[in-house]
C-alpha positions, 0 to 999 in steps of 0.5 A: 553124147547119144548117137546112132550109127548109120553106116559103116566107113570103107575101115570099119568104123561106125559113123552116125551124124552129130551135130556137127557132121559126121561122127565115128566110133571104132567097134560098132555096128549100123542101127546101134544106138550108143553113148559116149564123150564127144572129141572132135569127130569121134565118139570115146569110151563109148557104150550100146544102149540098144544092140544092132542083132547082126552084133556076136560075141568075138570069138577071139580072146584077144578080139578087144586089145589087138589090132588085128581084126576089126569086124569080130564082133559083127556076123559073117552075114553082115560082113559079107554084105557089107564087103559087097556093098563097098563094090557095088558103091565103088561101081555106082561111084562110076556109072556101073553096075553088074550082077554079083556072084555069090561071096566066097569067106576064107575061115577062121585060123586059115591066114598063111602069111602074117607080119608080126612085130617084137621087142627083146625084154629084159625077161625074154622077148614080146611077139605080136601085133600092136593094139588098134590105133596104138604102138601098143604090142598085143601078145596073141598066142590064141589068135584065131586068124594066123593058121596054127601052122604060123602060130607053132612057128611063135617059139620060134620068132620069139627066139629070133627077137631074143638073139637079135631084136632090141629092147629099145626099137622093134622088130618087123617079122613077116612069116609065112606058112611053106610046103617046107616050114615058115618062110621067115623075113626079119627087118630092124634087127641088130646089124650081122656079125659073125656070131650073130649070123651062126646064132641064126643059122643054128636056131633056123635048123633049130626049129625048123624055119625053112629061110631065114632072111634078115635084113635083106640078106639070107642067113639060113636055108635049110630048105626051099620054103615051096608053095604049090600053084596047080602041079607046078612047085615054086620058090618064091622070093622072100617077101614075095606077094602070095594070096592070104588064105588057100581057100582064097586063092583057090576061090580066085582060081576058079572064078579067072577060070570060069572068066576065061572059058577055055580060051587057048592063048593067054596073056597074065598081067601083074603075074608074080610068081605065077599064081593064076599062069602055073594052074591055067597053063595044065591047059591053055599056053600062058605069056606070063608079065611081071616087073619084079625078076626075082619074081619071073625068075622063080616062074619061069624055073617053076614052069621049067621042071612041072610036068604036063604044062602048055608052053609058058613065056615069062616077060619082065616087065613094068606095067607102070612105066610100060604097059604092053600095046595093043599090038603085043595081044594079037593071038591072044584069047583071054587076059589075066590081070591082077595089079595091086591097090593101085589099078592098072589105068595104063594098061588098062587103057591100052587093054581097052584098045586091043580088043581082047575077047575076054579080061578077067580081073583079079583085085585087091582095090574096088575103087581102082577097080572100079575106075579100071572097069570104066574104061574098058566099059567105055571101050565097048566092053560089057561087066558080065558079073563080080565076085568077092572072095574075103581071103581078109577075114574079120577086116576092112579089106575087100578082094574081087574077080570080075569077068569083062566080055565083048559083046 
C-alpha cells in the first residue's frame, strides 16, 4: 500500500489517510510518500518513495535500533516547529492563543539523567535502552543523547548489574550526573544480604559512584551527590526530580525570571528541591511549597547553608489534596508554578481567585497547561507569552514556560 504522510502524531509517528481511516507509520515525516504492508492501522516494513526535505541522516549510530530517540531523522528546525505547533494546538483547543518567544533546544550529549536497563548475561552484563516497541535491549556505547559523564559511567553500571542483577529479570538503573560523580539508584536487583552489600559498597568506591541506592536503601555514600541551583548546593534525595539538562534548566530559569520581573515576594509551588526557589532567592523572598518531605528537607538545608540569599521559607504540602487558598497569597507579588504532567487544576482554581499580579508557569504537558491556562484567562488573566524549551531532544516530549498577568 502507498501512503502520503500528512502530519506527525504527538508520539512522533507519521500519520496518513488510509482507505478506512488514519494509518500510522514509525520514522516518517510529513510530505513523504511511502509504501509498505498495511496491518490494522499501521504500515509495516515501509520504504520511502519520496523523501521530505526535512529528513536528515541520524547522527547517532544507534538511532535505527534504540528506542530512546524518536526523531533523529528530522532536522532541528522541523522538530522545533512541530513542538511549538503542539503547544499552539493545545491552546487553540481551549480557545486561547499567545505570542511565542524563540524556542531553545538543548545540545546533543547534554542529558544529565537517564533510566537505563540492565541484565546479567553468561559473559557479563548488557546495559542500554529498549528497542522501540520491544522488550529487546540495545546497548548504546556511543549514545549521542547522554552527557559524556553518563556514558563514562557505563562500565560502573555494568559491574553493578553483574554483581546484583539476574539473568532471568531486568534491573532498572537511574543514573544522574552530580558534582561528585554518578548518583545511581537501582530497582529490581537481588535482595540485599551482607555479602552483596559489601560488594556493592566496594564497587561504588572503586568506580567513583557518589551515592548508590539499592531498591530504596542506600548502600554506599562516597560523597554527597550535589547539584548547584544558583549559589546554593543541594543534595537531592535518591530519584528526586531534576531538569533533564543543565542548559534546559538555565533556559527555564531565565524565562521564569523574565516573567516575574522585580517581584519582591514569590511563592514557588511544586518547588522540588529548589530549582527555581534557590536562584530566585538571590533577589527576592521566596516561600517554597512541595509535597515530598525529603525534597523540602534538602531545599531547606541548602537555603540555610547558602550565602547571600534573601529569606526562604519552606512548606511540605500536597498541593493536589490541599492547595494554597486565596488568602494565603496575601502579600505575594508573583507565583512560580511547575506541576507534574497532571497539571495543577485545583491549585490554579485558587490562584485565579487570589489575583496575584504575575504568574510564571512551567509545564511538561501542553494539554494540561492549556486547560489550566483557560482557568486563569477566564478569571481575567492575560497570557502574555509562551516559550518552548526542548531539553528532551529528539523526543516527543515538550516543555514550556509562560507568563500570565492581570491587566
